[in-house]
N, C-alpha and C positions, 0 to 999 in steps of 0.2 A: 438169679444169674450165677453161673459157675464161678467159683473163686479163682482169682488170677495168681499164677506163680511164675516167677522168672528169675533171671540173674543178670547182674551188670556185666557188660562186655567191654565198654569203653567209657572213660571218664574224661570230660573236657570242661574243667571248671564247674559251672552250674548246670551243665548239660551232660546227661549220661545216656548211653545206648544200652537198651535192655532187650534180652532175648526172652520171650515168653513161651511157656510150655502149655499144652492142653488147649488153650483158646487164645485168640488174639484180642487185644483191648480195643476200646473205642476211643476216638479222639476226645479229649476232655475228661477221660477217666482218671480217678485219683488212685495212685498206688503208694506204697510206703516202704522205706528201709528203716526198721526200728521206729523211732518217733518222727523221722523226717518224711515230709510229704513230697511226692513228685506228681507232676501233671503230664499225662501222655499227650504229645502234640502232633506227631506225624511219624510215618514209617520211614525207616532209613533205607539205604540202598542195598542192604545185605540182610533182609528178612528180620531185622530187629526194629525197635521203635525208639525214637528220641523222646526223652522225658526231661522236663525242666524241673530243677530242684528248688523248692520253696522252703528253705530251712538250712540247718547246719550241715556242712559237708563232712564234718568229722565222722569217722567210722565208715564212710562209704568207700569201697575199694572194688577192684575187679573181682567178680565172683560173689559179691554181696547178694543175699537173697532178697527178692522183691515180691511183695504180696499185695493183693487188692481184693476188696469186697464187692466190686461192681458199682461203687459209688461214683457219681459225677462230681466235678469241681463246682461246688455250689457256695452261695453266699447267704448268711442270715440276713433277713430283711424285716420290714414292717416298721411300726412306730418306735420300736426299741432302738433303731439306729439313728433316729433324729437327735441332733445335738451331740452326736458321738464322733470320735475319730477312730477309724479302723484301718487295717491293712487289707491286702487283696484276699486274704483268707477269712476275714471277718474278725480277726483278733483285735482287741482294744489297744489303742496307742495313747489314750488320754489318761491313763491311770485309773480308769473306772472299772466296773465289774464286767464280767464276760457278757457278751450280747446273747441273751437267751430268747429265742423265738422259734415258732414252728414254721414260719413263712420262710421259704428258701427258693432260689432260682438258680439254674445253671449259669455260670459266668461266660462260658463259650457256647454260643448258640447262634443260629442264622436268622433269627427273627428280624424282619426288616420293617422299619417305620415308614410312614407316608412321607415321601420325599417332596411333596408339594405343600409347603406351608401356606397358611391363610394370610396372604399378603395384605388383606384389608385391615388386619389387626397389627398395629405398630406398638412396640414396647418402648415407652418413654423411660429414659435413664436419668434425666435431670442434668446430663452433661451436655453443655451447649454445642460443642463441635460435633459430638456424636449424633445428637438428635436432629441437627440441622443438615449436616452433610452426609451422614452415613446411618440413616435410621435402621433400627433393628426390627426384623419381622418376627412376630410371635410364631414359634415353631421353626424358625430358621437357624442358620449357623453363621456365627460371627468369628472372624479371625483377627486377632490383635498381633500385628507383625512388628518386630523390632529387634535390634541387637541388644547386647548386654547393657543393663543399667539405664534404659531410657523410659522406664515407667510402665511396662506391660502389666506386671502383677498389681501395681497400685491402681491402674485403670480398671482392671478386671475386678478387683476387690470393691471398688467404689460402685460399679454396676451392681454387684451382688448386694451390697448394703442398701442402695437406694431402692431397688426393685423388691427384694425379699422383705425388707422391713416395712414396705408399703408407703415409702416417702413419696413415690410418684403415682403409682396406680391404686394402691390400697387393695390390690388383689390378693387372693389366697394362694400364694406361691410357696412351693418347697424348693430347696436347692441342694445340689450335690456338687462338691468340690473334689476333683481328682487331681491330686498332686503327683505328677509323673516325672520323676528324675530331677526334681529341683532340690535345693539345699534344705536340710532339716531345720536350719536356723530360720529360713524364710517361712517354712511351714509352721513353726512354733509362733512366729510373729503374727502370721495370718490367723492362726487359731485364737491367739490372745485378743486380736482386734475384733474378730467376728463374735467371740464368746461374750464380749461386753456390749454387743448391740442387740437390737430386736431380732436380727436375723439368726442369732446363734441357735435358738431352739428349733428353727425351721431348716437347719442345714446339717447334712451328713458329709463328713470329710473322709476320703479314702486316699491314703498316702503310700507311695513307693518312692522313697527319697533317693537322692543321688548316691548316698553311701551304701544302698542295698544292692543286691545282685540284680543283673539285668532281667531275670525272670520276674521278680517282684515288681520292678519298674514297668515292664511290659504289661503284666496282667492287671496292674492297678488301673489302667485306662479302661479295660473291659469290665472290671469290677465296678467302677464308677458308672458306666453305662447301665449295668444290671440294676443298680440301686435306682437310677433315674427311670428306667422302664417300669420298675415295680411301683414307684410313686405315681407314674402316669396311668398305668393300666389297672392296677389293683386298688390303689388309694384314690384314683380319679382326681388327681391334682394336676395343675399346670406346673411344670418343672423348669427351673433354670439349672443348666449343668455348666460348670466352669472347669476348664482343663488347663493346667499349668505344668507341663508344657508339651504340646503335641510333637514338636521336633524331638524332644527327649524320648517320646514313645517310639518314633522312627529309629532313633539312635539305639535304644535298647533292643529293638527288633534286629537291627544290624549286628549288634554284638552276638546275639543268640544265633543268628544265621551263620556268622563266621565260625562259631563253635560247632555247628552241625556240619561244617565242611562245604557249605554252598559257595560257589564262585560268585564274587560280587559283580555288579554291572560296571560299565565304564565310568559311571559317576561315583563309584566306590560304595554304593548302597546295596542292600540285599535285593536279590531278584524278585522277592515277594513283597516289596514295599507297597506297591499299588494295591494288591489284594488285601494287605493288612489294613491300609487306610480305608478301603472299601468296607471291610468287616466292621471297623470301628464306626464310621460315619453313617452307614446305612441302617444301623439300629436306632438312630436318632431321628426325631421329627415329630409329626403330629398324628394323633389317632383321630377318630371321628369326634371325640368329645374334648380331649385335652392334648397338650403339646409338651415337647421338650425343646426349649430354646437353648442352644449351645453357644457359649462364649469361650473361645480357646486362644490362649496365648501361644504364639509361634516364634520361637527364637530364630533369629537370622544369623548364622555363623559368619563372623568376619564382616558383618553388614552386607553380605552378598545375597540379595533377594533372589538371584537366579540359581542358588544352590538347589539341587534336585530334591533334597529333603524338605525344603520349603515349598517349592513349586508343586509338589505332589498333593499338597493340602488344598490349593486354590480351587480345583473343580467342584469341591463339595460345599463351598461357602456362598451365602447370599450377600454377606457384607464383609468387605475387607477394610480394616482400619490400619493404616501404616503410620508407625511412629518414627520420627526423624531425629537423628542425633544432632543435626545442625540446629534444629529448633530447641532441643533440650539444652544445648550449649548457650543459646540466647536467653534461657530462662523462661521459655514459653512452655507452660505446663497446663494441661497435658500436651505433650509434644506431638500432636497429631498433624500429619501432613494432609490437609484436607484436599489438596489438589491431586494426590495419589490415591486417596481413600475412595471407595465406591460401595454403593448398595443397590441391589436390584429393586428395592422398595422406593427409591427416590424417583417416583413417577407421579404425575398429577393425579392419576386415578387412585393412588394409595395415600399420599400425604396432602393432597389438595393443590390447587393451582397456585395459590399465593406462596406456600412453602416451597414448592418446586421452583418458581420463578426467582424468589429471593436467594435460594441456594445457588442457582445457576449464575445469577448476576454477581453474587458474592465471590464465587470462584473466579469469574472474569476479572473482578477488581483485584483480587489477590495475585492473579497471574500478571496483571499490569504493574502492580507494585513490585513484583520480583524483577521485572525488566527495568523499571525505573531505579531500583536499588543499585544496579550495576552502573548506571549513569551517575547517580549521586556519589557512589564510592570514588568515581574518577574526577568529577568537576564540582561536587557539592550541590546541596538542595537549592541554594540561591540561584543556580543557573537554570533551573527548570522554568518552563513557561507557567503562567498562572493556572491554566487548565490542568497541566500535569502535576503541579504542586498541590492543587486541591485533591486530585485523585490520590496522590502519594500520602497526604496527611490523613485522608479518610481510610485508606488502606491500612495504615499503621494503627489507627484507632480500632479498626475491625480485628486486626491481628491481636491487639492487646485485649479486646473484649472477649476473645475466645479462650483466654486464660481463665483458670478457675481453681478455687481452693476446694480440696476434697475433704469429706467427712472423715475418711479413714486415715488422713494425714494430719488431722487437727492436733493430735497429741504430740507429734513430732515438730510441727511448724508453729504451733501456738496461734494458729488462725482458724477460726470457725469455718467449717465446710458449708457450701451452699448447693442447692439444687434449683434449677431454673426451668419452669414449664416451657415446652417448645413454642407455644403461642407467643410468649413473651420474647423469646429469642428471635423468632421470625420478625416480629414487629420492630424490635430494637435494631436488628441488623439492617432492616429496610430503612429505618430512621438514620443510621450512620451513613448509608450510601446516598441518601437524599439530602444530607447536610443538616438534618435536624439538630445534631449535636456539634456543629462546627465550632461553636464558641467554647466548648469544653476541651481542656488540654488532654493530649493523648495519654499522659500518665494516669489520669483519673479512670481510664478504662481497664487498667491492669488489675487482675485478680479481684474482680467485683462479681456480684450476682447479676442483678439487673441494673441498667443505667438509671432508671427512675429511683431505685433505692439509694444509689450513689448521690443523685441530685438532692434527694430529701436530706441526706446526712450533711452534704455541703451547705445547704441552705440553713440547716439547724446550727451548724458551727459558725456561720457568718453573722448570726444574730447575737 
């Protein structure tokens, strides 16, 4: 391919407009100014091309010479990236040696995964409220929605730890974690937690942190997808891909769109937000043999779930898990609002008749408890009729039962984490609703694994 030559016409922070001579570049082609790499992303309105700068802006000025060898924006892949932390260019961020491998794939491509996950295959997480009310489909897409500080990252990390380490399935999974626009402190904490677990050697992390320029943050999402595609298609593995945070991906795209002079929509976002979300999500899914199961945290700005940057994610998801600030304040952890959370896999033909019936009845009980709580706050529990009091007490026990200690938080809280098989959860929730545990005080249900384990410990202590 003929060598690219051009010069910078306009500079807008990390976005530059370049006029090329002799030949026009392809989208996704890499060009450079000295040691700094730029990615060609789209044509401008005046016969130039917008390029995103992935590196130091020093020394870049109007008239700077731009050159390219016809190379595409590619990422080093293969077994060499397992257990490593890299950026969107494949540079190591973990203090380790350079990633050396001959396996590479373009980061920007239009390959589309199978959008029809195999709903008969359910991925157990060991998290009671998730497995009972919002089961995860193998090859599906899961959204963890919540405002700041309600436990999205902790929940996402627990799912990673439980599944990839084989605590629940024992399957041969690889995982990819794409840190998009979050704090570098949180990224370091996550790396330290995962590195100490069985999941560490099976996980590749790709980071574009909050302090980096919007181009790095934006491309880190696509780099994570590229790693996941390689694991699925070339290494023939089932893959779990974790993204924290998809809203920050949309936000980085908005910053870049503003710099290229695009007029925002009436919601304040880039006019291309829907196509960008499509480009990201449609590369994920199942192949004929293996799948990419995606778990993505979605920040809700100002706790407004109707924000368009949040709403644009919903159409691609099979499972929506909503975290509640009110539950978090009550100390209900994980703070999952099971009445708002939904999964397309919560059907009798996928999870079984008993599981489906218990989850539906449990939601009805929790809805009834919510209405009774308003009455209790006004007149007190003693004023309830016997039937309503029984319902209220069982509902509070169920609410407490859905709390759970996480493995990834054991070092901070000093409490050992637990994983509970979904069969146990279904049986014990049914027992709570039928009055099997009416003689057990509600505080005994808080932050336990299974009820039977709790009863065994209580009996042992009473002797």
